[in-house]
DRENTORKOL-3810 file (N, C-alpha, C; in nm, 4 decimals):
REM DRENTORKOL-3810
@n.u->0.0842; n.v->-0.1189; n.w->0.0004; ca.u->0.0000; ca.v->0.0004; ca.w->0.0006; c.u->0.0886; c.v->0.1240; c.w->0.0003
@n.u->0.0715; n.v->0.2085; n.w->-0.0951; ca.u->0.1460; ca.v->0.3323; ca.w->-0.1016; c.u->0.0523; c.v->0.4463; c.w->-0.0647
@n.u->0.0981; n.v->0.5296; n.w->0.0241; ca.u->0.0165; ca.v->0.6422; ca.w->0.0703; c.u->0.1089; c.v->0.7595; c.w->0.0884
@n.u->0.0830; n.v->0.8682; n.w->0.0191; ca.u->0.1672; ca.v->0.9857; ca.w->0.0286; c.u->0.1363; c.v->1.0730; c.w->0.1499
@n.u->0.0243; n.v->1.0416; n.w->0.2148; ca.u->-0.0108; ca.v->1.1209; ca.w->0.3320; c.u->0.0927; c.v->1.1010; c.w->0.4434
@n.u->0.1091; n.v->1.2045; n.w->0.5243; ca.u->0.2046; ca.v->1.2044; ca.w->0.6354; c.u->0.1246; c.v->1.1922; c.w->0.7630
@n.u->0.1737; n.v->1.1094; n.w->0.8524; ca.u->0.1112; ca.v->1.0952; ca.w->0.9827; c.u->0.2058; c.v->1.1542; c.w->1.0872
@n.u->0.1482; n.v->1.2114; n.w->1.1889; ca.u->0.2261; ca.v->1.2702; ca.w->1.2993; c.u->0.1670; c.v->1.2213; c.w->1.4292
@n.u->0.2555; n.v->1.1867; n.w->1.5202; ca.u->0.2173; ca.v->1.1568; ca.w->1.6577; c.u->0.3000; c.v->1.2528; c.w->1.7443
@n.u->0.2313; n.v->1.3386; n.w->1.8165; ca.u->0.2973; ca.v->1.4400; ca.w->1.8973; c.u->0.2537; c.v->1.4227; c.w->2.0415
@n.u->0.3488; n.v->1.3951; n.w->2.1266; ca.u->0.3195; ca.v->1.3705; ca.w->2.2690; c.u->0.3651; c.v->1.4904; c.w->2.3516
@n.u->0.2756; n.v->1.5380; n.w->2.4362; ca.u->0.3013; ca.v->1.6533; ca.w->2.5222; c.u->0.2719; c.v->1.6119; c.w->2.6675
@n.u->0.3670; n.v->1.6361; n.w->2.7571; ca.u->0.3512; ca.v->1.5987; ca.w->2.8962; c.u->0.3448; c.v->1.7264; c.w->2.9813
@n.u->0.2302; n.v->1.7455; n.w->3.0458; ca.u->0.2089; ca.v->1.8627; ca.w->3.1296; c.u->0.2680; c.v->1.8398; c.w->3.2685
@n.u->0.3065; n.v->1.9469; n.w->3.3335; ca.u->0.3372; ca.v->1.9388; ca.w->3.4757; c.u->0.2066; c.v->1.9028; c.w->3.5472
@n.u->0.2132; n.v->1.8220; n.w->3.6512; ca.u->0.0895; ca.v->1.7769; ca.w->3.7170; c.u->-0.0053; c.v->1.8901; c.w->3.7586
@n.u->0.0495; n.v->1.9997; n.w->3.8046; ca.u->-0.0338; ca.v->2.1095; ca.w->3.8489; c.u->-0.0781; c.v->2.2013; c.w->3.7357
@n.u->-0.0381; n.v->2.1698; n.w->3.6128; ca.u->-0.0697; ca.v->2.2547; ca.w->3.4967; c.u->-0.1558; c.v->2.1831; c.w->3.3922
@n.u->-0.2132; n.v->2.0694; n.w->3.4267; ca.u->-0.2887; ca.v->1.9880; ca.w->3.3305; c.u->-0.4011; c.v->2.0692; c.w->3.2658
@n.u->-0.4792; n.v->2.1385; n.w->3.3419; ca.u->-0.5938; ca.v->2.2130; ca.w->3.2861; c.u->-0.5483; c.v->2.3275; c.w->3.1975
@n.u->-0.4388; n.v->2.3925; n.w->3.2342; ca.u->-0.3862; ca.v->2.5029; ca.w->3.1517; c.u->-0.3346; c.v->2.4481; c.w->3.0183
@n.u->-0.2642; n.v->2.3381; n.w->3.0233; ca.u->-0.2135; ca.v->2.2755; ca.w->2.8990; c.u->-0.3288; c.v->2.2320; c.w->2.8106
@n.u->-0.4280; n.v->2.1671; n.w->2.8717; ca.u->-0.5444; ca.v->2.1217; ca.w->2.7952; c.u->-0.6117; c.v->2.2392; c.w->2.7235
@n.u->-0.6279; n.v->2.3509; n.w->2.7915; ca.u->-0.6916; ca.v->2.4684; ca.w->2.7313; c.u->-0.6114; c.v->2.5195; c.w->2.6116
@n.u->-0.4796; n.v->2.5249; n.w->2.6245; ca.u->-0.3947; ca.v->2.5710; ca.w->2.5139; c.u->-0.4089; c.v->2.4745; c.w->2.3957
@n.u->-0.3995; n.v->2.3455; n.w->2.4215; ca.u->-0.4047; ca.v->2.2483; ca.w->2.3136; c.u->-0.5395; c.v->2.2445; c.w->2.2458
@n.u->-0.6470; n.v->2.2526; n.w->2.3225; ca.u->-0.7796; ca.v->2.2563; ca.w->2.2625; c.u->-0.7989; c.v->2.3783; c.w->2.1730
@n.u->-0.7333; n.v->2.4882; n.w->2.2064; ca.u->-0.7462; ca.v->2.6114; ca.w->2.1300; c.u->-0.6860; c.v->2.6061; c.w->1.9905
@n.u->-0.5981; n.v->2.5131; n.w->1.9657; ca.u->-0.5338; ca.v->2.5040; ca.w->1.8345; c.u->-0.6091; c.v->2.4115; c.w->1.7394
@n.u->-0.7016; n.v->2.3323; n.w->1.7903; ca.u->-0.7647; ca.v->2.2284; ca.w->1.7083; c.u->-0.8466; c.v->2.2860; c.w->1.5924
@n.u->-0.9394; n.v->2.3730; n.w->1.6184; ca.u->-1.0260; ca.v->2.4210; ca.w->1.5108; c.u->-0.9506; c.v->2.4992; c.w->1.4029
@n.u->-0.8599; n.v->2.5914; n.w->1.4378; ca.u->-0.7885; ca.v->2.6595; ca.w->1.3302; c.u->-0.7050; c.v->2.5630; c.w->1.2468
@n.u->-0.6498; n.v->2.4592; n.w->1.3115; ca.u->-0.5691; ca.v->2.3625; ca.w->1.2390; c.u->-0.6560; c.v->2.2798; c.w->1.1457
@n.u->-0.7710; n.v->2.2394; n.w->1.1921; ca.u->-0.8608; ca.v->2.1573; ca.w->1.1080; c.u->-0.9083; c.v->2.2316; c.w->0.9836
@n.u->-0.9005; n.v->2.3644; n.w->0.9855; ca.u->-0.9399; ca.v->2.4463; ca.w->0.8707; c.u->-0.8278; c.v->2.4614; c.w->0.7675
@n.u->-0.7088; n.v->2.4211; n.w->0.8012; ca.u->-0.5941; ca.v->2.4392; ca.w->0.7137; c.u->-0.6012; c.v->2.3458; c.w->0.5913
@n.u->-0.5554; n.v->2.3952; n.w->0.4781; ca.u->-0.5453; ca.v->2.3119; ca.w->0.3592; c.u->-0.4493; c.v->2.1972; c.w->0.3868
@n.u->-0.4895; n.v->2.0778; n.w->0.3507; ca.u->-0.4024; ca.v->1.9624; ca.w->0.3686; c.u->-0.4196; c.v->1.8900; c.w->0.4998
@n.u->-0.4983; n.v->1.9421; n.w->0.5912; ca.u->-0.5233; ca.v->1.8743; ca.w->0.7175; c.u->-0.6340; c.v->1.7718; c.w->0.6962
@n.u->-0.6022; n.v->1.6465; n.w->0.7138; ca.u->-0.7000; ca.v->1.5392; ca.w->0.6956; c.u->-0.7570; c.v->1.4963; c.w->0.8313
@n.u->-0.6699; n.v->1.4842; n.w->0.9303; ca.u->-0.7147; ca.v->1.4440; ca.w->1.0647; c.u->-0.6275; c.v->1.5157; c.w->1.1669
@n.u->-0.6901; n.v->1.5646; n.w->1.2728; ca.u->-0.6181; ca.v->1.6338; ca.w->1.3795; c.u->-0.6938; c.v->1.6079; c.w->1.5086
@n.u->-0.6487; n.v->1.5086; n.w->1.5834; ca.u->-0.7178; ca.v->1.4662; ca.w->1.7054; c.u->-0.6280; c.v->1.4843; c.w->1.8265
@n.u->-0.6877; n.v->1.5250; n.w->1.9366; ca.u->-0.6152; ca.v->1.5377; ca.w->2.0622; c.u->-0.6678; c.v->1.4320; c.w->2.1580
@n.u->-0.5764; n.v->1.3521; n.w->2.2124; ca.u->-0.6095; ca.v->1.2469; ca.w->2.3080; c.u->-0.5500; c.v->1.2819; c.w->2.4446
@n.u->-0.6147; n.v->1.2362; n.w->2.5500; ca.u->-0.5608; ca.v->1.2476; ca.w->2.6840; c.u->-0.5603; c.v->1.1097; c.w->2.7457
@n.u->-0.4479; n.v->1.0704; n.w->2.8009; ca.u->-0.4305; ca.v->0.9384; ca.w->2.8590; c.u->-0.5239; c.v->0.9231; c.w->2.9790
@n.u->-0.6035; n.v->0.8188; n.w->2.9802; ca.u->-0.6999; ca.v->0.7974; ca.w->3.0884; c.u->-0.6339; c.v->0.7637; c.w->3.2202
@n.u->-0.5194; n.v->0.6990; n.w->3.2182; ca.u->-0.4532; ca.v->0.6615; ca.w->3.3420; c.u->-0.3491; c.v->0.7644; c.w->3.3882
@n.u->-0.3129; n.v->0.8580; n.w->3.2988; ca.u->-0.2153; ca.v->0.9630; ca.w->3.3331; c.u->-0.2610; c.v->1.0929; c.w->3.2657
@n.u->-0.3400; n.v->1.1736; n.w->3.3331; ca.u->-0.3951; ca.v->1.2944; ca.w->3.2715; c.u->-0.2919; c.v->1.3991; c.w->3.2307
@n.u->-0.1661; n.v->1.3849; n.w->3.2712; ca.u->-0.0635; ca.v->1.4792; ca.w->3.2254; c.u->-0.0193; c.v->1.4507; c.w->3.0818
@n.u->-0.0571; n.v->1.3346; n.w->3.0296; ca.u->-0.0096; ca.v->1.2849; ca.w->2.9007; c.u->-0.1121; c.v->1.3136; c.w->2.7902
@n.u->-0.0766; n.v->1.4056; n.w->2.6996; ca.u->-0.1601; ca.v->1.4424; ca.w->2.5842; c.u->-0.0907; c.v->1.3956; c.w->2.4571
@n.u->-0.1683; n.v->1.3511; n.w->2.3606; ca.u->-0.1109; ca.v->1.3066; ca.w->2.2323; c.u->-0.1988; c.v->1.3567; c.w->2.1181
@n.u->-0.1356; n.v->1.4221; n.w->2.0215; ca.u->-0.2011; ca.v->1.4551; ca.w->1.8957; c.u->-0.1767; c.v->1.3421; c.w->1.7972
@n.u->-0.2817; n.v->1.3005; n.w->1.7280; ca.u->-0.2706; ca.v->1.2072; ca.w->1.6170; c.u->-0.3163; c.v->1.2850; c.w->1.4936
@n.u->-0.2275; n.v->1.2971; n.w->1.3982; ca.u->-0.2518; ca.v->1.3852; ca.w->1.2845; c.u->-0.2320; c.v->1.3113; c.w->1.1528
@n.u->-0.3027; n.v->1.3579; n.w->1.0493; ca.u->-0.2788; ca.v->1.3116; ca.w->0.9140; c.u->-0.2818; c.v->1.4330; c.w->0.8244
@n.u->-0.1789; n.v->1.4431; n.w->0.7411; ca.u->-0.1612; ca.v->1.5568; ca.w->0.6498; c.u->-0.1483; c.v->1.5058; c.w->0.5084
@n.u->-0.1946; n.v->1.5832; n.w->0.4138; ca.u->-0.1913; ca.v->1.5444; ca.w->0.2723; c.u->-0.0486; c.v->1.5352; c.w->0.2179
@n.u->0.0453; n.v->1.6081; n.w->0.2800; ca.u->0.1833; ca.v->1.6090; ca.w->0.2283; c.u->0.2757; c.v->1.6706; c.w->0.3325
@n.u->0.4054; n.v->1.6514; n.w->0.3101; ca.u->0.5035; ca.v->1.7195; ca.w->0.3940; c.u->0.4880; c.v->1.8705; c.w->0.3851
@n.u->0.4581; n.v->1.9204; n.w->0.2651; ca.u->0.4401; ca.v->2.0650; ca.w->0.2481; c.u->0.3242; c.v->2.1171; c.w->0.3315
@n.u->0.2134; n.v->2.0439; n.w->0.3365; ca.u->0.0997; ca.v->2.0860; ca.w->0.4177; c.u->0.1355; c.v->2.0897; c.w->0.5642
@n.u->0.2097; n.v->1.9891; n.w->0.6084; ca.u->0.2532; ca.v->1.9867; ca.w->0.7489; c.u->0.3496; c.v->2.1004; c.w->0.7774
@n.u->0.4445; n.v->2.1227; n.w->0.6876; ca.u->0.5402; ca.v->2.2316; ca.w->0.7086; c.u->0.4702; c.v->2.3684; c.w->0.7121
@n.u->0.3685; n.v->2.3851; n.w->0.6305; ca.u->0.2898; ca.v->2.5092; ca.w->0.6316; c.u->0.2196; c.v->2.5243; c.w->0.7665
@n.u->0.1649; n.v->2.4156; n.w->0.8179; ca.u->0.0997; ca.v->2.4170; ca.w->0.9498; c.u->0.1979; c.v->2.4627; c.w->1.0577
@n.u->0.3189; n.v->2.4081; n.w->1.0546; ca.u->0.4182; ca.v->2.4400; ca.w->1.1571; c.u->0.4607; c.v->2.5867; c.w->1.1540
@n.u->0.4351; n.v->2.6539; n.w->1.0420; ca.u->0.4727; ca.v->2.7957; ca.w->1.0273; c.u->0.3563; c.v->2.8906; c.w->1.0540
@n.u->0.2370; n.v->2.8387; n.w->1.0821; ca.u->0.1215; ca.v->2.9262; ca.w->1.1051; c.u->0.1342; c.v->3.0016; c.w->1.2364
@n.u->0.0764; n.v->3.1200; n.w->1.2439; ca.u->0.0813; ca.v->3.1966; ca.w->1.3697; c.u->0.0175; c.v->3.1205; c.w->1.4856
@n.u->-0.0946; n.v->3.0519; n.w->1.4635; ca.u->-0.1602; ca.v->2.9827; ca.w->1.5747; c.u->-0.0738; c.v->2.8675; c.w->1.6278
@n.u->0.0009; n.v->2.8025; n.w->1.5404; ca.u->0.0885; ca.v->2.6961; ca.w->1.5895; c.u->0.2098; c.v->2.7562; c.w->1.6646
@n.u->0.2687; n.v->2.8604; n.w->1.6098; ca.u->0.3855; ca.v->2.9218; ca.w->1.6759; c.u->0.3504; c.v->2.9779; c.w->1.8122
@n.u->0.2294; n.v->3.0298; n.w->1.8286; ca.u->0.1862; ca.v->3.0858; ca.w->1.9562; c.u->0.1768; c.v->2.9785; c.w->2.0649
@n.u->0.1497; n.v->2.8559; n.w->2.0263; ca.u->0.1344; ca.v->2.7482; ca.w->2.1236; c.u->0.2621; c.v->2.7300; c.w->2.2031
@n.u->0.3773; n.v->2.7353; n.w->2.1374; ca.u->0.5049; ca.v->2.7192; ca.w->2.2079; c.u->0.5203; c.v->2.8207; c.w->2.3196
@n.u->0.4874; n.v->2.9450; n.w->2.2923; ca.u->0.4992; ca.v->3.0494; ca.w->2.3933; c.u->0.3979; c.v->3.0268; c.w->2.5066
@n.u->0.2770; n.v->2.9858; n.w->2.4699; ca.u->0.1738; ca.v->2.9648; ca.w->2.5718; c.u->0.2044; c.v->2.8465; c.w->2.6625
@n.u->0.2780; n.v->2.7476; n.w->2.6110; ca.u->0.3117; ca.v->2.6276; ca.w->2.6893; c.u->0.4380; c.v->2.6440; c.w->2.7750
@n.u->0.5083; n.v->2.7553; n.w->2.7559; ca.u->0.6318; ca.v->2.7771; ca.w->2.8334; c.u->0.6020; c.v->2.7705; c.w->2.9819
@n.u->0.6775; n.v->2.6877; n.w->3.0519; ca.u->0.6622; ca.v->2.6743; ca.w->3.1958; c.u->0.5504; c.v->2.5797; c.w->3.2382
@n.u->0.4788; n.v->2.5203; n.w->3.1423; ca.u->0.3667; ca.v->2.4329; ca.w->3.1741; c.u->0.3975; c.v->2.2835; c.w->3.1517
@n.u->0.5111; n.v->2.2541; n.w->3.0862; ca.u->0.5407; ca.v->2.1185; ca.w->3.0450; c.u->0.6508; c.v->2.0545; c.w->3.1277
@n.u->0.6413; n.v->1.9234; n.w->3.1446; ca.u->0.7419; ca.v->1.8472; ca.w->3.2180; c.u->0.8635; c.v->1.8156; c.w->3.1300
@n.u->0.8456; n.v->1.8195; n.w->2.9978; ca.u->0.9531; ca.v->1.7893; ca.w->2.9021; c.u->0.9187; c.v->1.8539; c.w->2.7693
@n.u->1.0177; n.v->1.8622; n.w->2.6828; ca.u->0.9924; ca.v->1.9117; ca.w->2.5480; c.u->0.8955; c.v->1.8194; c.w->2.4767
@n.u->0.8081; n.v->1.8735; n.w->2.3911; ca.u->0.7169; ca.v->1.7868; ca.w->2.3151; c.u->0.7959; c.v->1.6894; c.w->2.2278
@n.u->0.7423; n.v->1.5702; n.w->2.2141; ca.u->0.8023; ca.v->1.4646; ca.w->2.1318; c.u->0.7155; c.v->1.4523; c.w->2.0071
@n.u->0.7627; n.v->1.5096; n.w->1.8968; ca.u->0.6859; ca.v->1.5151; ca.w->1.7716; c.u->0.7546; c.v->1.4274; c.w->1.6674
@n.u->0.6801; n.v->1.3293; n.w->1.6196; ca.u->0.7361; ca.v->1.2318; ca.w->1.5238; c.u->0.6517; c.v->1.2285; c.w->1.3971
@n.u->0.7212; n.v->1.2283; n.w->1.2837; ca.u->0.6594; ca.v->1.2268; ca.w->1.1513; c.u->0.6752; c.v->1.0855; c.w->1.0932
@n.u->0.5650; n.v->1.0318; n.w->1.0389; ca.u->0.5659; ca.v->0.8940; ca.w->0.9871; c.u->0.5121; c.v->0.8877; c.w->0.8451
@n.u->0.5613; n.v->0.7900; n.w->0.7712; ca.u->0.5049; ca.v->0.7529; ca.w->0.6411; c.u->0.4357; c.v->0.6171; c.w->0.6590
@n.u->0.3245; n.v->0.5978; n.w->0.5892; ca.u->0.2524; ca.v->0.4718; ca.w->0.5976; c.u->0.3226; c.v->0.3683; c.w->0.5091
@n.u->0.3524; n.v->0.2536; n.w->0.5642; ca.u->0.4138; ca.v->0.1459; ca.w->0.4877; c.u->0.3151; c.v->0.0421; c.w->0.4401
@n.u->0.2161; n.v->0.0137; n.w->0.5204; ca.u->0.1183; ca.v->-0.0897; ca.w->0.4852; c.u->-0.0139; c.v->-0.0632; c.w->0.5565
END
């Protein structure tokens, strides 16, 4: 199976006392991102057994669409808003579908 779409899994770990603040920031980026050209899927998950653990599961039409997303003002603002709220740097991984 060949698929040119790009998948992203982005894991964000909040400080325990900042879970609600992180959730608010992350929820705020969903709708503008879903309106972007090339965005196929953009979901935010929260770990049921560890509420500090958030994961975005994304699908983009191309690397170019994803790169454009990463340069948008609403995405760039998230980094500043999350300063001091996270236990570690976000772990963002880009994948190609093999099968």
